[in-house]
C-alpha positions as CSV (number, residue, x, y, z in Angstrom):
1,M,17.5,12.5,-28.4
2,K,15.4,13.0,-25.1
3,W,12.5,10.5,-24.5
4,E,9.5,10.8,-22.5
5,T,7.7,7.8,-20.8
6,V,3.9,7.5,-21.1
7,I,2.2,5.0,-18.6
8,G,-1.4,4.2,-18.1
9,L,-2.6,1.2,-15.6
10,E,-5.4,-1.1,-15.7
11,V,-5.9,-2.6,-12.3
12,H,-8.1,-5.6,-11.7
13,T,-9.4,-5.5,-8.2
14,Q,-11.2,-8.5,-6.8
15,L,-14.3,-7.3,-5.1
16,A,-14.8,-8.5,-1.4
17,T,-18.0,-10.5,-1.9
18,K,-18.6,-13.9,-0.5
19,S,-19.9,-15.3,-3.6
20,K,-19.3,-14.8,-7.3
21,I,-20.6,-11.9,-9.5
22,F,-23.2,-14.1,-11.5
23,S,-23.5,-17.2,-9.4
24,G,-23.7,-18.4,-5.6
25,S,-20.3,-20.1,-5.8
26,S,-17.8,-19.1,-3.0
27,T,-15.0,-16.8,-3.8
28,A,-12.8,-18.1,-0.7
29,F,-9.2,-18.5,-1.7
30,G,-7.3,-21.9,-1.6
31,A,-9.9,-24.4,-2.3
32,A,-9.1,-27.7,-4.4
33,P,-9.2,-27.1,-8.0
34,N,-12.7,-26.8,-9.6
35,T,-14.5,-27.4,-6.2
36,Q,-15.9,-23.8,-6.3
37,A,-17.4,-23.8,-9.9
38,N,-21.1,-24.4,-10.2
39,A,-23.3,-24.9,-13.4
40,V,-23.3,-21.2,-14.1
41,D,-19.4,-20.8,-13.7
42,I,-18.7,-23.7,-16.1
43,A,-21.4,-22.5,-18.6
44,L,-23.7,-25.6,-18.8
45,P,-26.5,-25.2,-21.4
46,G,-29.6,-23.3,-20.1
47,V,-28.1,-21.7,-17.1
48,L,-28.7,-17.9,-16.5
49,P,-26.4,-15.4,-14.8
50,V,-27.9,-13.5,-11.6
51,L,-26.1,-10.3,-10.7
52,N,-24.5,-10.0,-7.2
53,K,-26.0,-6.9,-5.5
54,G,-22.9,-6.6,-3.3
55,A,-20.5,-6.4,-6.1
56,V,-22.5,-3.5,-7.5
57,E,-22.3,-1.7,-4.1
58,C,-18.6,-2.2,-4.0
59,A,-18.4,-0.4,-7.4
60,I,-20.6,2.4,-6.2
61,K,-18.5,2.8,-3.1
62,F,-15.3,3.1,-5.2
63,G,-17.0,5.7,-7.6
64,L,-18.0,7.9,-4.6
65,A,-14.5,7.7,-3.0
66,I,-12.7,8.9,-6.2
67,G,-15.3,11.6,-6.9
68,A,-16.4,10.0,-10.2
69,T,-19.7,10.0,-12.2
70,L,-21.8,7.1,-11.3
71,N,-23.8,5.9,-14.5
72,R,-27.4,5.7,-13.2
73,V,-27.9,3.2,-16.1
74,N,-25.0,0.8,-16.9
75,V,-25.0,-2.2,-19.0
76,F,-23.1,-5.6,-19.1
77,D,-21.6,-6.7,-22.4
78,R,-20.2,-9.9,-23.8
79,K,-16.4,-9.8,-24.6
80,N,-15.8,-12.7,-27.1
81,Y,-12.5,-14.5,-27.0
82,F,-11.3,-18.1,-26.9
83,Y,-9.2,-19.3,-23.9
84,P,-9.0,-22.7,-22.2
85,D,-10.0,-21.3,-18.9
86,L,-12.9,-19.2,-20.2
87,P,-15.7,-21.9,-20.4
88,K,-18.3,-19.7,-22.1
89,G,-16.1,-18.6,-24.8
90,Y,-16.9,-15.0,-23.7
91,Q,-16.4,-12.9,-20.5
92,I,-19.2,-10.8,-19.2
93,S,-17.7,-7.2,-18.8
94,Q,-18.8,-3.5,-19.4
95,L,-17.8,-1.6,-22.4
96,A,-20.2,1.3,-23.6
97,K,-21.8,2.0,-20.3
98,P,-19.5,1.2,-17.3
99,I,-20.8,1.8,-13.9
100,V,-18.0,4.4,-13.0
101,E,-16.6,7.1,-15.3
102,G,-13.9,9.8,-14.5
103,G,-12.6,10.6,-10.9
104,A,-9.2,11.1,-9.8
105,L,-6.4,10.1,-7.2
106,T,-3.7,12.4,-5.8
107,I,-0.3,10.9,-5.5
108,A,2.9,12.1,-3.9
109,V,6.3,11.5,-5.7
110,N,9.6,13.0,-4.3
111,G,7.7,15.5,-2.2
112,A,5.6,16.7,-5.2
113,E,1.8,16.2,-5.5
114,K,0.2,14.9,-8.8
115,V,-3.4,14.3,-9.6
116,V,-3.9,11.2,-11.9
117,H,-7.3,11.1,-13.6
118,L,-9.2,7.9,-14.1
119,T,-10.9,7.0,-17.3
120,R,-13.3,4.4,-16.0
121,A,-13.9,1.5,-13.7
122,H,-16.2,-1.3,-14.8
123,M,-17.6,-4.5,-13.3
124,E,-16.6,-7.9,-15.0
125,E,-16.1,-11.6,-14.2
126,D,-12.6,-13.2,-13.9
127,A,-11.8,-16.1,-15.9
128,G,-10.4,-19.4,-14.5
129,K,-6.7,-20.3,-14.2
130,S,-4.3,-22.3,-16.4
131,L,-1.8,-24.5,-14.3
132,H,1.4,-25.4,-15.8
133,E,3.7,-26.2,-12.8
134,D,2.3,-29.6,-11.9
135,F,1.8,-30.9,-15.3
136,H,4.2,-32.3,-18.0
137,G,3.1,-31.7,-21.5
138,M,-0.2,-30.8,-20.5
139,T,-2.1,-27.8,-18.9
140,G,-4.4,-28.2,-15.9
141,I,-7.6,-25.9,-15.8
142,D,-8.9,-24.7,-12.6
143,L,-12.4,-23.0,-12.7
144,N,-12.5,-21.8,-9.1
145,R,-11.8,-18.2,-10.1
146,A,-14.1,-18.3,-13.0
147,G,-16.9,-15.8,-12.3
148,T,-15.0,-14.0,-9.5
149,P,-16.1,-10.3,-9.3
150,L,-13.7,-7.8,-10.5
151,L,-13.6,-4.1,-10.8
152,E,-11.2,-3.1,-13.5
153,I,-9.9,0.4,-12.9
154,V,-8.5,2.1,-15.9
155,S,-6.4,5.3,-15.6
156,E,-5.6,8.1,-18.2
157,P,-2.0,7.8,-19.7
158,E,-0.8,10.5,-17.4
159,M,2.1,8.9,-15.4
160,R,5.6,9.7,-16.8
161,S,7.8,7.3,-14.7
162,S,7.8,4.0,-12.9
163,A,7.9,5.8,-9.6
164,E,4.6,7.6,-10.5
165,A,3.1,4.4,-11.6
166,V,4.0,2.6,-8.2
167,A,2.9,5.6,-6.2
168,Y,-0.7,5.6,-8.1
169,A,-0.9,1.8,-7.7
170,R,0.0,2.0,-4.0
171,A,-2.5,4.9,-3.5
172,L,-5.3,2.8,-5.4
173,H,-4.4,-0.3,-3.2
174,T,-4.7,1.7,-0.1
175,L,-8.0,3.2,-1.2
176,V,-9.7,-0.2,-2.3
177,T,-8.6,-1.9,1.1
178,W,-9.4,1.2,3.1
179,I,-12.9,1.4,1.9
180,G,-13.3,-2.4,2.3
181,I,-14.1,-3.5,-1.4
182,C,-10.9,-5.5,-1.6
183,D,-8.7,-7.5,0.6
184,G,-5.6,-6.3,-1.4
185,N,-3.8,-9.7,-1.3
186,M,-1.6,-9.5,-4.3
187,Q,-0.1,-12.9,-3.9
188,E,-3.5,-14.4,-4.2
189,G,-4.4,-12.3,-7.2
190,S,-6.8,-10.0,-5.6
191,F,-5.1,-6.9,-6.8
192,R,-3.3,-7.3,-10.2
193,V,-1.8,-4.5,-12.4
194,D,-1.6,-4.3,-16.2
195,A,0.8,-1.5,-17.3
196,N,0.4,0.2,-20.8
197,V,3.8,1.7,-21.6
198,S,5.1,3.7,-24.5
199,V,7.7,6.4,-25.2
200,R,7.9,9.3,-27.4
201,P,10.4,12.1,-28.1
202,V,10.2,15.0,-25.5
203,G,7.8,17.7,-27.1
204,Q,5.9,15.4,-29.2
205,T,2.1,15.3,-28.5
206,E,1.2,12.0,-30.3
207,F,1.5,8.9,-28.3
208,G,4.1,6.3,-29.2
209,T,3.1,2.7,-29.8
210,R,2.3,0.9,-26.4
211,R,2.9,-2.4,-25.1
212,E,0.8,-3.9,-22.4
213,I,2.6,-5.6,-19.4
214,K,0.0,-8.1,-18.1
215,N,-0.6,-9.5,-14.5
216,L,2.0,-7.7,-12.3
217,N,1.4,-8.9,-8.8
218,S,3.9,-6.7,-6.7
219,F,4.9,-3.1,-6.7
220,R,8.5,-4.2,-7.1
221,F,7.9,-6.1,-10.3
222,L,5.7,-3.3,-11.5
223,Q,8.7,-0.9,-11.2
224,Q,11.1,-3.3,-12.6
225,A,9.0,-4.2,-15.5
226,I,8.3,-0.8,-16.5
227,D,12.0,0.3,-16.2
228,Y,13.0,-2.5,-18.4
229,E,10.3,-1.9,-21.0
230,V,11.1,1.7,-21.3
231,R,14.9,0.9,-21.8
232,W,14.1,-1.8,-24.4
233,Q,11.6,0.5,-26.2
234,I,14.2,3.5,-26.4
235,E,17.0,1.1,-27.6
236,T,14.9,-0.3,-30.2
237,L,13.8,3.0,-31.6
238,E,17.4,4.5,-31.4
239,D,18.6,1.4,-33.3
240,G,16.1,2.2,-36.1
241,G,13.5,-0.5,-35.2
242,R,9.8,-0.1,-34.7
243,I,7.5,-0.8,-31.7
244,E,4.7,-3.2,-32.4
245,Q,1.6,-3.0,-30.2
246,A,1.6,-6.2,-28.3
247,T,0.8,-7.8,-24.9
248,V,3.9,-8.8,-22.9
249,L,4.8,-10.8,-19.7
250,F,7.4,-9.8,-17.1
251,D,9.8,-12.5,-16.1
252,P,11.0,-11.7,-12.6
253,D,13.8,-14.2,-12.8
254,T,15.4,-12.5,-15.7
255,G,14.0,-9.0,-15.2
256,E,13.0,-8.7,-18.8
257,T,9.5,-8.7,-20.7
258,R,8.7,-11.1,-23.4
259,M,6.0,-11.0,-26.0
260,M,3.0,-13.1,-25.3
261,R,0.6,-12.0,-28.3
262,S,-0.1,-9.2,-30.7
263,K,-2.5,-6.7,-29.0
264,E,-6.2,-7.0,-29.7
265,E,-8.4,-4.0,-30.2
266,A,-12.0,-3.7,-28.9
267,H,-13.4,-4.7,-32.4
268,D,-11.5,-8.0,-32.2
269,Y,-13.6,-8.9,-29.2
270,R,-17.1,-8.4,-31.1
271,Y,-18.7,-6.8,-28.0
272,F,-22.5,-6.7,-27.8
273,P,-25.0,-6.2,-24.8
274,D,-25.5,-9.4,-22.9
275,P,-29.0,-10.5,-23.6
276,D,-29.3,-12.4,-20.3
277,L,-28.7,-9.4,-18.1
278,L,-30.9,-6.4,-17.7
279,P,-29.3,-2.9,-17.4
280,V,-28.3,-2.0,-13.9
281,R,-30.2,1.2,-12.5
282,L,-28.9,3.1,-9.7
283,D,-31.4,5.3,-7.9
284,E,-30.3,8.1,-5.5
285,A,-31.7,6.3,-2.3
286,W,-29.3,3.3,-3.0
287,I,-26.3,5.6,-3.8
288,D,-27.0,7.5,-0.5
289,A,-27.3,4.3,1.4
290,V,-23.9,3.2,0.1
291,R,-22.4,6.7,0.7
292,A,-23.4,6.4,4.5
293,T,-21.1,3.4,4.8
294,L,-18.0,5.0,3.6
295,P,-15.4,5.7,6.3
296,E,-13.3,8.9,6.4
297,L,-11.0,8.7,3.2
298,P,-7.2,8.7,3.4
299,A,-6.8,12.2,1.7
300,A,-9.3,13.7,4.3
301,M,-7.5,12.0,7.2
302,Q,-4.1,13.1,6.0
303,T,-5.2,16.7,6.1
304,R,-6.9,16.1,9.6
305,F,-3.5,14.6,11.0
306,Q,-1.6,17.4,9.9
307,D,-4.1,19.9,11.3
308,D,-4.9,18.3,14.5
309,Y,-1.6,16.5,15.3
310,G,1.1,18.7,13.6
311,V,2.7,15.9,11.7
312,S,4.2,16.6,8.2
313,A,2.5,15.8,5.0
314,Y,5.0,12.9,4.4
315,D,4.3,11.5,7.8
316,A,0.6,11.8,7.4
317,T,0.7,9.9,4.0
318,V,2.7,7.0,5.8
319,L,0.6,6.9,8.7
320,T,-2.5,6.4,6.6
321,G,-1.0,3.6,4.5
322,S,-3.9,1.6,5.9
323,R,-6.9,2.1,8.2
324,A,-5.4,-0.2,10.8
325,L,-2.0,1.9,10.9
326,A,-4.0,5.1,11.0
327,A,-6.2,3.9,13.8
328,Y,-3.0,2.7,15.8
329,F,-1.2,6.0,15.4
330,E,-4.2,8.0,16.5
331,A,-4.8,5.8,19.5
332,T,-1.2,6.1,20.6
333,A,-1.2,9.9,20.0
334,Q,-4.3,10.2,22.1
335,K,-3.1,8.0,24.9
336,S,0.3,9.8,25.0
337,G,-0.6,13.4,24.2
338,Q,2.5,13.4,22.2
339,P,1.6,13.1,18.6
340,K,5.0,13.9,17.0
341,L,6.7,11.4,19.3
342,A,4.0,8.9,18.5
343,A,4.5,9.2,14.7
344,N,8.0,8.9,15.2
345,W,7.8,5.7,17.2
346,V,5.0,4.2,15.0
347,M,7.0,4.8,11.9
348,G,10.4,4.0,13.5
349,E,10.9,1.4,16.2
350,L,7.4,-0.2,15.8
351,S,7.5,-0.4,11.9
352,A,11.0,-1.8,12.0
353,A,10.1,-4.6,14.4
354,L,7.0,-5.5,12.6
355,N,8.8,-5.7,9.2
356,K,11.7,-7.7,10.8
357,A,9.1,-10.3,12.2
358,E,6.9,-10.0,8.9
359,L,3.8,-9.0,10.8
360,D,1.0,-6.7,10.0
361,I,0.1,-3.8,12.3
362,A,-3.1,-5.7,13.4
363,Q,-0.7,-8.5,14.7
364,S,1.5,-6.1,16.7
365,P,2.5,-7.6,20.1
366,V,2.7,-4.1,21.5
367,S,-0.7,-2.4,21.6
368,A,-1.4,1.3,21.0
369,A,-2.2,1.8,24.6
370,Q,1.1,0.2,25.7
371,L,3.2,2.3,23.3
372,G,1.2,5.6,24.3
373,T,2.1,4.8,27.9
374,L,5.8,4.2,26.9
375,I,5.9,7.6,25.3
376,T,4.3,9.3,28.3
377,R,7.2,7.9,30.3
378,I,9.7,9.5,28.0
379,Q,7.9,12.7,28.3
380,D,7.6,12.8,32.2
381,G,11.4,12.0,32.4
382,T,11.0,8.4,33.7
383,L,12.8,6.9,30.7
384,S,15.4,8.3,28.3
385,G,15.0,7.5,24.7
386,K,17.7,4.7,24.9
387,L,15.9,3.2,28.0
388,A,12.6,3.4,26.3
389,K,13.9,1.2,23.5
390,Q,14.7,-1.6,26.1
391,V,11.3,-1.2,27.6
392,F,9.9,-1.5,24.0
393,E,11.7,-4.9,23.6
394,G,10.2,-6.1,26.9
395,L,6.7,-5.2,25.6
396,W,7.5,-6.9,22.3
397,E,8.4,-10.1,24.2
398,G,5.3,-9.9,26.3
399,A,7.2,-9.3,29.5
400,G,4.3,-7.2,31.0
401,E,3.1,-3.5,31.1
402,V,5.4,-0.6,30.8
403,D,5.9,0.4,34.4
404,A,6.2,-3.3,35.4
405,I,9.0,-3.6,33.0
406,I,10.7,-0.5,34.1
407,E,10.6,-1.7,37.7
408,A,11.6,-5.3,37.0
409,R,14.5,-4.4,34.9
410,G,15.6,-1.2,36.9
411,L,15.4,1.0,33.8
412,K,14.3,4.2,35.5
413,Q,16.1,7.1,34.5
414,M,18.4,8.7,37.2
415,S,17.1,12.1,37.9
416,D,18.4,12.6,41.5
417,S,20.8,15.7,41.1
418,G,22.8,14.5,44.3
419,E,23.4,11.1,42.8
420,L,24.3,12.5,39.4
421,E,26.7,15.1,40.9
422,K,28.6,12.5,42.6
423,I,29.0,10.4,39.3
424,I,29.9,13.7,37.5
425,D,32.6,14.5,40.0
426,D,34.2,11.1,39.7
427,V,34.2,11.4,36.0
428,L,36.0,14.8,36.1
429,A,38.5,13.5,38.5
430,A,39.2,10.5,36.3
431,N,39.4,12.5,33.1
432,P,41.7,15.6,33.8
433,K,42.8,15.7,30.1
434,S,39.3,16.0,28.7
435,V,38.5,18.7,31.3
436,E,41.7,20.6,30.1
437,E,40.8,20.2,26.6
438,F,37.4,21.6,27.0
439,R,38.6,24.6,28.8
440,A,41.0,25.1,26.0
441,G,38.0,25.5,23.5
442,K,37.6,21.8,22.2
443,E,33.7,21.1,22.1
444,K,34.4,17.4,21.5
445,A,35.9,17.0,24.9
446,F,32.6,17.9,26.5
447,N,30.8,15.2,24.4
448,A,33.4,12.7,25.6
449,L,32.7,13.7,29.2
450,V,28.9,13.3,28.7
451,G,29.6,9.9,27.3
452,Q,31.8,8.9,30.2
453,V,28.8,10.1,32.7
454,M,26.2,8.1,30.7
455,K,28.5,5.0,30.8
456,A,29.1,5.4,34.6
457,S,25.2,5.6,35.1
458,R,24.6,2.6,32.8
459,G,22.5,4.7,30.6
460,K,20.1,5.7,33.3
461,A,21.3,9.5,33.7
462,N,18.9,12.1,32.3
463,P,21.0,13.5,29.3
464,A,19.5,17.0,29.7
465,Q,20.5,17.2,33.3
466,V,23.9,15.6,32.6
467,N,24.7,18.5,30.1
468,E,23.4,21.2,32.6
469,L,25.1,19.8,35.7
470,L,28.4,19.1,33.8
471,K,28.4,22.7,32.2
472,G,27.9,24.2,35.6
473,K,31.1,22.2,37.0
474,L,33.2,23.1,34.1
475,Q,32.6,26.9,34.3
């Protein structure tokens, strides 16, 4: 039997506000346990929540960016459940009337585009954190995260492979960081993914029973967890077993998922409107003011890069992986006047060096202006591609500006035809066998001679000029 995978993602995005969603406590990461939890966060009797306007504006921004419906009146609800790090015994969330409904994201997988529709995005507060590593036989509770503002973004179950799920999660990550509503730091828990996974026989319209994989904090783990879960579900069904709806955790050490608890339904949480919070009303002036703060969005920039700079759709997607990367490429392309060469260098030599040094584009030792000048020197014949890599190494090491490095290291490409002709004559005289083989029709012999000339010139000869002069001498 052939099986089809069905995946929907719920992404918890920590909103980039300085204070919590219902209190004035700081949201800064890394503080000592329980030093950023005030009376509201720890639910002392008599305290009242006060909604953070900045969190609402983050949600509005997201809704506008995905072309969603913004509910002009949206309501906060209490989601009741007991957990040690949830001091109130309930979480303030949104159920019946979330702030964002609908919208869509376009993803690209193996060169094909796919539109993934979103169900909703709602504001809610985070719970605290249970700590197990440093305690033996006990659990530590850190309430610093309690009340941190989240936007939970729920997709339709439209993804059919782990590759599509990862592409969607990456696109979402790019978008929320791009518009500045989340720092996107997955290690710190700012962007956490829950994956709802089920399988069904190909052709069946009803969904299979889903299992939810909780709190995946890397794209690699997301892919591994889904792949394992799909294999496990198919094997279970083919062996005559049943899938029970459940919440599971992924163990990166074993590469397996394990059951955490049976899955709750909405009625298990006994939702009801929070009596301490008024409905949130969005007027057009407020929405328009937020809209005015939105930057050019990734999809629009990708189209512009293809139109203005002639790069491929794939390259445009890579180059808009972040706003900082897109800005770097655009500055390099404009400085050099060679956008395709700029794209190749940014995605090739520069990205490789950044990855090796584990640096972000914003930390690049080579500025866009420097890389643009380097590309100009390739274009005007001062440098060959090979010599340019040596100049790039100099830039990376902080050895100075492009022209100074070329001068100091004697890297200028040799384009003097008289000088080149002498080297070529010496190479032809020293390699009569290769000359003979070329004249007998062996093309490889010509490449060997070119190699000898480049070697004799210590890589400084202009390759195009060498080819032209060499052909002239051999005719």
